[in-house]
C-alpha positions in Angstrom: -257.7 -224.3 63.9 -255.3 -227.0 61.6 -254.2 -227.7 58.3 -257.6 -229.2 57.7 -259.3 -226.0 59.0 -257.2 -222.9 58.6 -258.4 -219.3 59.6 -259.3 -217.1 56.7 -256.6 -214.3 56.0 -259.3 -211.8 57.4 -259.6 -213.9 60.7 -255.8 -213.7 61.2 -255.8 -209.5 60.0 -258.2 -208.9 62.2 -256.7 -211.2 65.2 -253.6 -208.7 64.4 -255.5 -205.6 64.6 -257.1 -206.4 68.0 -253.9 -207.9 69.2 -252.1 -204.3 68.1 -255.8 -202.3 69.8 -254.5 -204.1 73.1 -251.1 -202.3 72.6 -252.7 -199.1 73.2 -250.6 -195.7 72.8 -246.8 -196.0 72.9 -244.0 -193.2 73.1 -241.3 -193.7 70.3 -238.2 -191.6 69.0 -236.4 -191.5 65.4 -235.8 -189.6 62.9 -238.2 -188.3 60.3 -236.9 -188.8 56.5 -240.1 -188.0 54.4 -243.2 -185.7 55.0 -246.4 -185.2 52.5 -249.4 -183.5 53.2 -252.6 -184.4 51.8 -255.2 -182.0 52.8 -255.4 -182.1 56.6 -253.7 -185.3 56.6 -249.9 -185.4 57.3 -247.8 -188.4 56.3 -244.5 -188.9 57.2 -241.9 -191.8 57.6 -240.1 -192.0 60.9 -236.5 -193.8 61.2 -234.3 -195.2 63.8 -231.2 -193.3 63.2 -229.3 -196.3 64.1 -230.9 -199.0 62.4 -232.6 -200.0 59.0 -235.9 -200.0 60.4 -238.4 -197.4 59.6 -242.5 -197.3 59.8 -245.5 -194.7 58.2 -246.8 -192.3 60.4 -250.3 -190.8 60.2 -251.0 -187.4 61.6 -255.0 -186.4 61.5 -255.1 -184.5 64.5 -252.8 -181.3 63.1 -250.0 -182.1 65.7 -247.4 -181.9 62.9 -249.0 -178.7 62.3 -248.5 -177.3 65.7 -244.7 -177.8 65.8 -242.6 -174.9 65.8 -240.6 -174.6 64.4 -241.7 -176.5 62.1 -240.8 -180.0 60.8 -238.1 -180.8 58.1 -236.0 -183.7 57.0 -233.7 -184.9 59.3 -235.4 -184.1 62.4 -235.5 -186.2 65.6 -238.9 -186.2 66.9 -240.1 -188.0 69.9 -244.2 -189.5 69.0 -246.8 -190.4 71.5 -248.9 -192.6 68.7 -251.0 -196.1 68.5 -250.6 -198.9 66.0 -253.2 -199.2 63.5 -253.6 -202.3 61.3 -255.2 -201.8 57.9 -257.2 -205.2 57.5 -257.9 -205.0 53.8 -253.9 -204.4 52.8 -252.1 -205.5 56.0 -250.2 -202.9 56.5 -248.8 -201.3 59.8 -248.9 -197.2 60.7 -248.9 -195.6 63.6 -251.6 -192.7 64.3 -249.7 -189.4 66.0 -251.7 -188.2 68.7 -248.8 -186.0 69.8 -245.4 -185.3 68.6 -242.4 -182.7 69.6 -239.2 -181.7 68.5 -236.1 -182.7 70.5 -234.5 -179.7 71.3 -231.0 -178.4 71.2 -230.3 -179.0 74.8 -231.5 -182.5 74.9 -229.6 -183.2 71.6 -226.3 -182.0 73.5 -227.2 -183.9 76.5 -227.4 -187.3 74.3 -224.6 -186.8 72.5 -222.4 -185.8 75.4 -223.9 -189.1 77.2 -222.9 -190.8 74.4 -219.3 -189.4 73.9 -218.9 -190.8 77.7 -219.8 -194.2 76.8 -217.8 -194.9 73.7 -215.1 -192.8 76.2 -215.3 -195.7 78.9 -215.4 -198.3 76.0 -211.6 -196.9 75.3 -212.5 -195.7 71.5 -211.3 -192.2 72.2 -208.2 -194.0 73.7 -204.9 -192.5 72.1 -203.1 -196.3 72.1 -205.7 -197.9 69.6 -205.3 -195.1 67.2 -203.6 -195.9 63.8 -200.7 -194.0 62.3 -201.2 -192.5 59.1 -198.9 -193.9 56.0 -196.7 -191.3 55.0 -196.8 -192.2 51.2 -200.6 -194.2 50.5 -200.7 -196.1 47.6 -204.6 -195.1 47.2 -206.8 -192.9 49.1 -210.1 -193.5 49.9 -212.3 -190.2 50.0 -216.1 -190.6 51.4 -217.9 -187.3 50.7 -221.1 -185.3 49.5 -221.8 -185.9 46.3 -219.9 -183.3 44.2 -219.3 -181.1 47.0 -217.2 -178.5 47.9 -215.1 -180.9 50.4 -214.4 -183.2 47.8 -213.4 -180.6 45.8 -211.0 -178.9 48.8 -209.4 -182.6 49.7 -208.4 -183.6 45.7 -207.3 -180.3 45.0 -204.8 -179.3 47.9 -203.5 -183.2 48.2 -202.7 -182.8 44.3 -201.5 -179.8 44.8 -198.8 -181.3 47.5 -198.5 -184.8 45.2 -199.7 -184.6 41.9 -199.7 -188.5 41.4 -201.8 -189.1 44.4 -204.8 -191.8 43.9 -208.2 -191.6 45.1 -210.9 -194.0 45.1 -213.9 -191.2 45.7 -217.5 -192.5 46.9 -220.1 -189.5 46.9 -222.6 -190.4 49.6 -225.2 -188.2 51.5 -223.4 -186.4 54.3 -226.3 -185.1 56.3 -230.5 -186.2 56.5 -231.7 -190.0 57.3 -229.4 -191.8 54.9 -226.2 -190.2 55.6 -225.3 -192.9 58.9 -226.4 -196.2 56.6 -224.7 -194.7 52.7 -221.2 -193.4 54.9 -221.1 -196.6 56.7 -221.6 -198.3 53.7 -219.2 -197.0 51.6 -216.4 -196.9 54.9 -216.9 -201.3 54.4 -216.7 -201.4 51.2 -213.2 -199.1 51.2 -211.8 -200.7 54.4 -212.3 -204.6 52.4 -210.3 -202.8 49.3 -206.5 -204.0 50.7 -204.7 -201.2 48.3 -206.7 -198.5 50.2 -204.2 -197.3 53.3 -206.1 -194.4 54.4 -209.7 -193.3 54.0 -211.4 -189.3 55.0 -214.9 -188.8 55.8 -215.2 -185.0 54.8 -218.0 -182.8 55.0 -217.9 -179.2 54.7 -219.4 -176.9 57.5 -223.1 -177.0 58.3 -225.5 -176.6 62.3 -225.5 -178.7 64.5 -228.2 -180.9 63.2 -226.5 -181.6 59.9 -223.6 -183.1 61.5 -225.9 -185.2 63.5 -225.1 -188.2 61.3 -221.1 -187.6 62.2 -222.1 -188.3 66.3 -223.8 -191.1 65.2 -223.0 -194.3 67.6 -223.2 -197.0 64.5 -221.0 -194.6 62.3 -218.7 -193.9 64.9 -218.7 -197.9 65.9 -217.8 -198.6 62.4 -214.9 -196.3 62.4 -213.5 -197.5 65.4 -213.6 -201.4 64.0 -212.0 -200.6 61.1 -208.5 -202.0 59.6 -207.5 -198.7 57.7 -207.1 -195.7 59.2 -209.3 -192.8 59.0 -209.2 -189.5 59.3 -212.1 -187.1 60.2 -212.2 -184.4 58.5 -216.1 -182.9 59.2 -216.9 -179.2 59.2 -214.7 -176.7 60.2 -212.9 -175.3 63.7 -216.2 -175.2 65.8 -217.8 -178.0 64.6 -216.4 -181.5 66.6 -218.4 -184.3 66.0 -217.9 -187.6 68.0 -216.5 -189.2 64.8 -213.3 -186.5 65.6 -212.8 -188.4 69.0 -212.8 -191.7 67.5 -211.3 -191.3 64.1 -207.6 -192.1 64.1 -206.6 -188.0 62.7 -208.8 -185.3 62.7 -207.9 -182.4 60.3 -209.9 -179.2 61.2 -211.6 -178.7 57.8 -211.4 -181.0 54.3 -208.4 -178.4 53.2 -206.3 -180.1 56.3 -207.1 -183.0 55.1 -206.1 -182.5 51.6 -202.7 -181.6 52.9 -202.2 -184.2 56.2 -203.1 -187.7 53.5 -199.7 -187.1 51.3 -196.6 -185.5 52.0 -195.5 -182.5 50.1 -193.3 -183.5 47.1 -191.5 -179.9 46.7 -190.9 -180.2 50.4 -189.9 -183.8 50.9 -187.4 -183.0 47.3 -186.6 -179.8 49.0 -185.4 -181.7 52.5 -183.6 -184.3 50.5 -181.5 -181.8 48.5 -180.8 -180.6 51.7 -179.6 -183.9 53.0 -177.8 -184.6 49.6 -175.7 -181.4 50.3 -175.1 -181.9 54.3 -174.1 -186.0 52.5 -171.5 -184.4 50.3 -170.0 -181.5 52.5 -169.5 -184.4 55.4 -168.0 -186.6 52.8 -165.7 -184.1 51.3 -165.0 -183.1 55.0 -163.9 -186.4 55.9 -162.1 -186.8 52.6 -160.4 -184.3 53.5 -159.3 -185.2 57.1 -158.1 -188.5 56.2 -156.1 -187.1 52.8 -154.2 -184.6 55.3 -153.8 -187.5 57.6 -152.1 -189.8 55.4 -150.0 -187.0 53.9 -148.5 -186.2 57.1 -147.7 -189.7 57.7 -146.2 -190.1 54.1 -144.1 -187.3 55.7 -142.6 -188.8 58.3 -139.1 -189.8 57.9 -139.4 -193.7 58.3 -142.4 -193.7 55.0 -140.0 -190.8 53.2 -137.2 -192.8 53.1 -138.2 -196.5 54.3 -134.2 -197.6 53.8 -133.3 -196.0 56.8 -135.3 -198.0 58.7 -133.1 -201.0 57.0 -130.0 -199.9 57.2 -130.1 -199.2 60.6 -131.2 -202.7 61.5 -128.6 -203.8 58.9 -126.1 -202.4 61.3 -127.2 -203.8 64.5 -127.1 -207.5 62.3 -123.8 -206.5 61.5 -122.8 -206.2 64.6 -124.5 -209.2 66.1 -122.6 -211.3 63.1 -119.3 -210.2 63.8 -120.0 -210.8 67.7 -121.0 -214.0 66.9 -117.8 -214.7 64.7 -115.2 -213.4 67.3 -116.8 -215.4 70.2 -117.1 -218.4 67.8 -113.8 -218.2 67.1 -112.6 -217.4 70.6 -114.1 -220.3 71.6 -112.9 -222.6 68.7 -109.1 -221.9 69.6 -109.4 -222.3 73.4 -111.2 -225.7 72.3 -108.2 -226.1 70.0 -105.9 -225.8 72.3 -107.6 -227.9 75.2 -107.8 -231.1 72.7 -103.6 -230.4 72.0 -103.2 -230.6 75.4 -105.5 -233.8 75.7 -104.1 -235.4 73.2 -100.5 -234.6 75.0 -101.8 -236.1 78.3 -103.6 -239.2 75.9 -100.2 -239.9 74.3 -98.2 -239.8 77.5 -100.7 -242.3 79.3 -100.5 -244.5 76.3 -98.9 -248.2 76.2 -97.4 -246.7 72.7 -95.3 -244.4 74.8 -94.0 -247.0 77.4 -93.0 -249.2 74.3 -91.4 -245.9 72.6 -89.4 -245.9 76.2 -87.9 -249.4 75.2 -90.4 -251.3 77.0 -92.5 -254.2 75.9 -95.8 -256.2 76.8 -95.3 -259.7 77.0 -98.8 -262.0 76.4 -99.4 -265.6 76.7 -99.5 -267.0 73.3 -102.2 -269.5 73.7 -104.3 -267.6 75.8 -103.7 -264.3 74.7 -103.2 -263.1 78.3 -101.2 -260.1 79.3 -98.6 -262.3 81.7 -97.5 -260.0 84.8 -95.9 -263.1 86.5 -93.1 -265.8 85.0 -95.2 -268.8 86.2 -98.5 -268.0 84.3 -96.4 -267.7 81.7 -97.0 -271.4 79.3 -94.7 -272.7 76.7 -94.8 -269.6 74.5 -94.8 -266.4 74.3 -95.7 -263.4 71.9 -93.5 -260.3 73.2 -95.1 -256.5 71.7 -92.3 -253.8 71.0 -92.6 -250.4 70.0 -92.3 -251.6 66.3 -93.9 -255.2 65.4 -93.7 -258.4 67.7 -91.8 -261.6 68.5 -93.2 -264.9 69.4 -90.5 -267.0 71.6 -90.5 -270.0 73.3 -90.0 -269.9 77.4 -86.6 -272.0 78.0 -86.4 -270.9 81.8 -88.7 -269.4 83.8 -87.0 -267.3 86.8 -89.7 -266.8 89.2 -88.0 -263.7 91.1 -85.8 -261.2 90.0 -86.7 -258.2 92.3 -84.1 -259.0 94.5 -81.4 -258.8 92.0 -82.7 -256.0 90.2 -82.5 -254.4 93.5 
């Protein structure tokens, strides 16, 4: 076999059929999305609820007719079948040998195992749940087409906040397409930066009807969403796994409509009450401050401010009088001391000696005061109390102290 010697297509198709024949019978599980009867032959489409994988199933043996209760769309089944390859058109199908519906007990056990798995991974942890915005700019709503759940959410939200803006995605909320359509709508709304919260809403139903909202793929998609998600599935007894993964659980779509937006009338009442309390508190504070100001102004020092100045003026005058008195006394004492000092200086001065009739004799040449007649030169100057004389030395008398005595 090569490009120069290829196999005919019939050979390739036959070899594929031979290989599949060696596979033998297999057990597989899935969800029925379509059932059609053509005589005694029943054709089904079996889908994997966790992935976009489906396969045609053919029943020639009456296994479908033997099911009790009868099979319907959305039923979860386990099938024993053998793969069959049609050579002519190259199609693959499963030929049913045995088919079993998954019972309620088995479904519950599977859901419990899935719940434990997701809880162990931390998808239910409170610390990973995001806070809902107080006043969302736009709200995403994923719900059934023209459903009561959609009307309940919109009606209650707009009754509380008439300006509430919704971006609605109508999808299948039960059956084989539910998980795929809900996940696609969730991804689309989560990418929109204007959507601040997403509500997934559906009315009540049987456990089988609510199975898509316990699907692992959907639960993981909600856990990975950046936008906060509100689960509003069914009514109070209904608790799909989505309720545990979502950031907030509403017991009904009605409660979800009330939760995602604030009550405008209630907020206005609260605002009015706060405004009244603020006004009362402000008036009380102003009254207290006004009373305190009036009491302060009533004090004598503020009623007659000049009183404080008068008291200080008297003190200043007293201080000035004391300073003047002390200064005058000090000046008088200093003047008397000066008079006495001047008298003493006059008594000790050479002028006083001259006034008593004495004279001061100096050498005319050197100007030195003469104390000894021997020191006199040819001329001397004699200073009297009034005026001075220049005299020539005719004779020197060296010692006259004995004659004086």
